[in-house]
C-alpha positions in Angstrom: -118.1 -60.1 -83.5 -116.4 -63.5 -83.9 -114.9 -63.0 -87.4 -111.5 -64.8 -87.6 -112.2 -66.9 -84.5 -112.2 -70.7 -84.5 -114.7 -72.3 -82.0 -114.5 -76.0 -81.2 -118.0 -77.1 -80.3 -118.0 -80.4 -78.5 -121.3 -82.3 -78.6 -121.8 -85.3 -76.3 -124.5 -87.9 -75.9 -127.5 -86.3 -74.3 -131.0 -85.4 -75.5 -130.1 -81.7 -75.5 -127.6 -82.3 -78.4 -130.3 -80.8 -80.7 -129.7 -77.4 -79.1 -126.0 -77.6 -80.2 -127.2 -77.3 -83.8 -128.9 -74.0 -83.1 -125.7 -72.8 -81.3 -123.6 -73.8 -84.3 -125.8 -71.8 -86.5 -125.7 -68.8 -84.3 -121.9 -68.9 -84.2 -121.7 -69.1 -88.0 -124.0 -66.0 -88.1 -121.4 -64.3 -86.0 -118.8 -65.2 -88.7 -116.9 -67.7 -86.5 -115.3 -70.8 -88.0 -117.0 -73.6 -86.2 -115.4 -77.0 -85.8 -117.8 -79.6 -84.4 -116.4 -82.7 -82.6 -119.0 -85.3 -81.5 -118.8 -88.3 -79.3 -120.0 -91.6 -80.7 -123.0 -91.5 -78.4 -123.9 -88.0 -79.6 -124.4 -89.3 -83.1 -127.3 -91.4 -81.7 -129.2 -88.2 -80.9 -128.3 -86.0 -83.9 -126.5 -86.8 -87.2 -123.1 -85.3 -88.0 -124.5 -84.3 -91.4 -126.7 -81.7 -89.6 -123.6 -79.9 -88.3 -121.8 -80.2 -91.6 -124.7 -78.5 -93.4 -124.8 -75.7 -90.8 -121.0 -75.0 -90.6 -119.8 -76.0 -94.0 -117.1 -78.1 -92.4 -116.5 -81.7 -91.8 -117.9 -82.9 -88.4 -115.3 -85.0 -86.5 -116.1 -88.2 -84.5 -113.3 -90.8 -85.0 -109.8 -90.1 -83.8 -108.5 -92.5 -86.4 -110.4 -91.3 -89.4 -108.1 -91.7 -92.5 -109.9 -88.9 -94.5 -107.8 -86.2 -92.9 -104.5 -84.8 -94.2 -101.2 -86.2 -93.0 -100.9 -84.1 -89.8 -102.1 -85.4 -86.5 -105.7 -83.9 -86.7 -106.6 -83.6 -83.1 -103.3 -81.7 -82.4 -103.7 -79.5 -85.5 -107.3 -78.6 -84.5 -106.2 -77.8 -80.9 -103.5 -75.5 -82.2 -106.0 -73.4 -84.3 -108.8 -73.3 -81.8 -109.6 -70.0 -80.0 -112.2 -71.3 -77.6 -113.7 -74.7 -76.6 -117.4 -75.0 -75.8 -118.7 -78.5 -74.7 -122.5 -78.3 -74.9 -124.2 -80.5 -73.9 -121.7 -82.1 -71.5 -122.7 -85.4 -70.0 -121.6 -86.5 -66.5 -119.4 -89.1 -68.2 -117.6 -86.5 -70.3 -117.2 -84.1 -67.4 -115.6 -86.8 -65.4 -113.2 -87.6 -68.3 -112.2 -84.0 -68.8 -111.7 -83.5 -65.1 -109.3 -86.4 -64.8 -107.4 -86.0 -68.1 -108.8 -89.2 -69.8 -108.5 -89.0 -73.6 -110.1 -92.0 -75.3 -111.9 -90.4 -78.3 -111.6 -87.5 -80.7 -113.3 -85.0 -78.4 -111.3 -85.7 -75.2 -107.9 -86.0 -77.0 -108.4 -82.7 -78.8 -109.6 -80.8 -75.8 -106.7 -82.2 -73.7 -104.3 -80.6 -76.2 -106.1 -77.2 -76.2 -104.6 -74.3 -74.3 -107.3 -71.7 -75.1 -110.3 -70.7 -72.9 -112.7 -73.6 -72.2 -116.4 -73.6 -71.4 -118.5 -76.5 -70.3 -122.3 -76.7 -70.1 -123.4 -79.7 -68.1 -126.8 -81.2 -69.0 -128.1 -84.3 -67.3 -130.6 -85.7 -64.9 -131.0 -83.6 -61.7 -129.8 -86.4 -59.4 -126.8 -87.1 -61.6 -125.9 -83.3 -61.6 -126.3 -82.9 -57.9 -124.5 -86.0 -56.8 -121.2 -85.2 -55.0 -118.9 -86.9 -57.4 -120.3 -84.8 -60.4 -120.0 -81.6 -58.3 -116.4 -82.6 -57.4 -115.6 -83.1 -61.0 -117.0 -79.7 -61.9 -114.9 -78.1 -59.1 -111.8 -79.8 -60.5 -112.6 -78.3 -64.0 -113.0 -74.9 -62.4 -109.6 -75.3 -60.7 -108.0 -76.1 -64.1 -109.5 -72.9 -65.5 -112.7 -74.1 -67.1 -115.8 -71.9 -66.9 -118.7 -74.1 -65.8 -122.0 -72.8 -67.1 -124.8 -73.5 -64.6 -127.6 -75.6 -66.1 -131.1 -74.2 -66.2 -133.9 -75.6 -64.1 -137.2 -77.1 -65.2 -138.8 -80.3 -66.5 -136.2 -82.6 -68.0 -136.7 -85.1 -70.8 -136.6 -87.9 -68.2 -139.6 -86.4 -66.4 -137.6 -85.1 -63.4 -138.0 -81.4 -62.4 -134.9 -79.5 -61.3 -131.5 -78.4 -62.4 -129.9 -80.1 -65.4 -131.4 -78.5 -68.5 -129.0 -77.1 -71.1 -129.3 -73.3 -71.3 -130.8 -71.9 -74.5 -128.4 -71.5 -77.5 -128.7 -67.7 -77.3 -127.5 -67.8 -73.6 -124.6 -70.1 -74.5 -123.7 -67.7 -77.3 -123.5 -64.8 -74.8 -120.9 -66.8 -72.8 -118.8 -67.2 -75.8 -119.1 -63.6 -76.8 -118.2 -62.6 -73.2 -114.9 -64.4 -73.4 -113.9 -63.9 -77.1 -115.8 -61.1 -78.8 -113.4 -58.2 -77.9 -110.0 -57.8 -76.3 -110.3 -57.5 -72.5 -108.5 -54.2 -72.2 -110.8 -53.2 -69.4 -110.1 -56.3 -67.3 -110.0 -55.3 -63.6 -111.7 -52.0 -64.2 -115.1 -51.1 -62.8 -117.7 -49.2 -64.9 -120.8 -47.5 -63.7 -123.5 -46.6 -66.3 -126.8 -44.8 -65.8 -129.4 -45.3 -68.6 -133.0 -44.8 -69.5 -135.6 -42.3 -68.4 -136.9 -41.5 -64.9 -140.5 -41.1 -63.9 -141.7 -38.4 -61.5 -145.2 -39.1 -60.1 -147.7 -36.2 -60.4 -150.5 -38.2 -58.8 -151.3 -41.9 -58.4 -152.0 -42.1 -62.2 -149.8 -39.6 -64.0 -146.0 -38.9 -64.1 -143.4 -36.7 -65.8 -140.8 -38.5 -68.0 -139.0 -38.1 -71.3 -138.5 -40.1 -74.5 -135.3 -41.9 -73.5 -135.2 -45.6 -74.4 -131.9 -46.4 -72.6 -130.3 -47.9 -75.8 -127.2 -45.8 -75.6 -126.5 -46.5 -72.0 -127.2 -50.2 -72.4 -124.8 -50.3 -75.4 -122.1 -48.7 -73.2 -122.7 -51.3 -70.5 -122.6 -54.2 -72.9 -119.4 -53.1 -74.7 -117.7 -52.4 -71.4 -118.7 -55.9 -70.3 -117.4 -57.5 -73.5 -114.1 -55.7 -72.9 -113.7 -57.3 -69.6 -114.9 -54.7 -67.2 -117.1 -55.3 -64.1 -120.2 -53.3 -64.9 -123.1 -51.9 -62.8 -126.0 -50.5 -64.9 -128.4 -48.2 -63.0 -131.5 -48.1 -65.2 -134.8 -46.3 -65.2 -137.8 -48.0 -66.7 -136.7 -49.3 -70.1 -138.4 -51.8 -72.5 -135.1 -53.5 -73.6 -133.4 -56.5 -72.2 -130.4 -55.7 -70.0 -127.0 -57.0 -71.2 -125.8 -60.3 -69.6 -123.0 -60.5 -67.1 -123.9 -57.0 -65.8 -125.3 -56.0 -62.4 -128.6 -54.1 -63.0 -130.0 -51.8 -60.5 -133.6 -50.8 -61.4 -134.8 -47.3 -60.3 -137.9 -45.2 -61.1 -137.5 -41.6 -60.0 -134.6 -39.2 -60.3 -134.1 -39.4 -56.5 -133.9 -43.2 -56.8 -131.2 -42.9 -59.4 -129.3 -40.2 -57.5 -129.2 -42.4 -54.4 -128.1 -45.5 -56.4 -125.3 -43.5 -58.1 -124.1 -41.9 -54.8 -123.9 -45.3 -53.2 -121.6 -46.7 -55.9 -119.8 -43.6 -57.1 -116.6 -44.3 -55.1 -116.5 -47.9 -56.4 -116.2 -47.0 -60.1 -113.2 -46.3 -62.2 -115.4 -44.9 -65.0 -118.8 -43.3 -64.6 -121.0 -42.7 -67.7 -124.1 -40.7 -66.9 -126.2 -41.6 -70.0 -129.6 -41.5 -68.3 -132.1 -38.8 -69.5 -133.3 -37.8 -66.0 -136.5 -35.8 -65.7 -135.6 -32.3 -64.8 -138.5 -31.7 -62.5 -140.5 -33.5 -59.8 -143.7 -32.4 -58.1 -143.0 -30.1 -55.1 -145.6 -32.1 -53.2 -147.3 -35.4 -53.9 -150.4 -34.8 -56.0 -153.1 -37.1 -54.5 -156.7 -36.2 -53.9 -155.6 -33.8 -51.1 -153.6 -31.6 -53.4 -154.7 -28.0 -52.9 -155.3 -26.0 -56.1 -157.7 -23.3 -57.3 -160.9 -24.3 -58.9 -160.1 -25.1 -62.6 -156.3 -24.8 -62.0 -154.7 -28.0 -63.2 -151.1 -26.9 -62.6 -148.9 -28.7 -60.1 -145.9 -27.0 -58.3 -142.6 -28.4 -59.5 -139.0 -28.3 -58.3 -135.8 -29.4 -59.9 -134.5 -32.9 -59.4 -131.0 -33.7 -58.1 -128.2 -32.8 -60.5 -126.4 -36.2 -60.7 -123.6 -35.1 -63.0 -122.8 -32.1 -60.8 -122.7 -34.4 -57.7 -120.3 -36.7 -59.5 -118.0 -33.9 -60.4 -118.0 -32.5 -56.9 -117.3 -35.9 -55.3 -114.9 -37.6 -57.7 -112.1 -39.6 -56.4 -108.5 -39.4 -57.8 -108.0 -41.2 -61.1 -111.8 -41.5 -61.8 -113.0 -40.7 -65.3 -116.4 -39.0 -65.5 -118.5 -38.8 -68.7 -121.8 -36.9 -69.2 -124.2 -36.8 -72.1 -125.8 -33.7 -73.7 -128.8 -33.7 -76.0 -129.3 -30.3 -77.6 -131.5 -28.8 -80.3 -129.2 -25.7 -80.9 -125.8 -24.5 -79.9 -124.7 -28.0 -79.2 -120.9 -27.4 -78.9 -121.2 -24.3 -76.8 -123.7 -25.7 -74.4 -121.8 -29.0 -74.0 -118.5 -27.2 -73.4 -120.2 -25.1 -70.8 -121.5 -28.3 -69.1 -118.0 -29.8 -69.2 -116.7 -26.9 -67.1 -119.6 -26.4 -64.8 -120.0 -30.0 -63.9 -116.3 -30.6 -63.5 -116.3 -33.8 -65.6 -113.8 -35.2 -68.2 -116.0 -35.9 -71.1 -119.3 -34.8 -72.6 -120.9 -36.9 -75.4 -123.2 -34.5 -77.3 -125.7 -34.9 -80.1 -128.3 -32.8 -81.8 -131.8 -34.2 -81.7 -132.5 -32.6 -85.0 -129.8 -34.7 -86.8 -131.1 -37.8 -88.7 -130.0 -41.0 -87.0 -129.3 -39.4 -83.6 -131.2 -39.1 -80.4 -133.9 -41.1 -78.7 -135.2 -44.5 -79.8 -132.7 -45.1 -82.7 -130.2 -47.9 -83.1 -127.7 -45.4 -84.4 -126.1 -42.2 -83.2 -124.2 -39.2 -84.4 -122.1 -38.1 -81.5 -119.5 -35.4 -80.8 -117.2 -36.3 -77.8 -115.9 -33.2 -76.1 -112.9 -33.2 -73.7 -110.7 -30.4 -72.4 -108.3 -31.3 -75.3 -110.9 -30.7 -78.0 -113.8 -32.3 -79.8 -114.0 -35.4 -81.9 -116.9 -35.8 -84.3 -118.1 -39.3 -84.8 -119.9 -40.2 -88.0 -123.3 -42.1 -88.1 -122.6 -45.4 -86.4 -124.5 -48.1 -84.5 -124.8 -47.3 -80.8 -122.5 -50.2 -79.9 -119.9 -48.8 -82.3 -120.3 -45.3 -80.7 -120.0 -47.0 -77.3 -116.7 -48.6 -78.3 -115.3 -45.2 -79.4 -116.5 -43.5 -76.2 -114.8 -46.1 -74.1 -111.6 -45.7 -76.1 -111.5 -42.0 -75.4 -112.3 -42.6 -71.7 -109.5 -45.1 -71.4 -107.1 -42.6 -73.0 -108.0 -40.0 -70.3 -107.1 -42.4 -67.5 -103.6 -43.1 -68.8 
């Protein structure tokens, strides 16, 4: 997702500098060009050679290094940088950055950068919590820096509290959030439902379906990466929710209906990707359930039709998208649903097609609108999500 992007990774003199090596490696795997600039103190914790081996590029420490070409190196680097990440950032370097001090290669280069900047403070808890450090971080926020909150736990100094550098995978997600995709959905609000629901038959058993939530989670993640504010209403799913997304966990179809109804007016786009159980017990089946001797059947009733509710209560300008999983007559059934539910889009697939349906990392989707149908080839679910969002954005214009 970062192909063609240049990331300046600033590494300062803290014990957490070793984590920066893992972050550099992760960025390279995302096809980014990684330029590492270290402070002199950082080289006491980890060798520049480590970063050079990971990135395939020279690690910079000295502003006056004569092994560069004739251009002013810190200015040339600033000009080609797409994003700055300082991790770990010591209290000393945070203070320098906040007040425009430029006395080494890292601070002079960053001072000349006009791209997005992220800083991940990592230090002793008392140093982090002291008012002067908090004031410096507030100054950085006012100047447009994104300050990544440190993790809490046992620190290298033996203290317990805030001050740990977040894990490299978490830091990578911050970079992806800013840089992975154009923010064409900035200012838009997206509501996604995903996963299965469970309808209790008795204290032990429940009705459900085979949905894993992967398609809905992919939609939520790609919408987030494109700058949208996202709420994900999820039934029980065994996958990690995407970062920077508000997750509302539900269990039953009624839970999901109530969560959707409470947020429906808020959303500019609604994607009902959840595979909601169609039926729920007509009465709670505990030990008092009345049934004939040997009759194991339980009376059922239909659950709330969430998509129909959305169509009947849409607000002006809102784009609604439903999903349809069929085993036969896919186009006919999906077009019928588009009309009956009064929605703008139906994303349909055939469960009998290889690579489509529940539990896969790919999908074969047909997106149906009033203007026609677009057949998408076999793609990853994140690629499918991107195309679905493209079509939805086009319907809003």
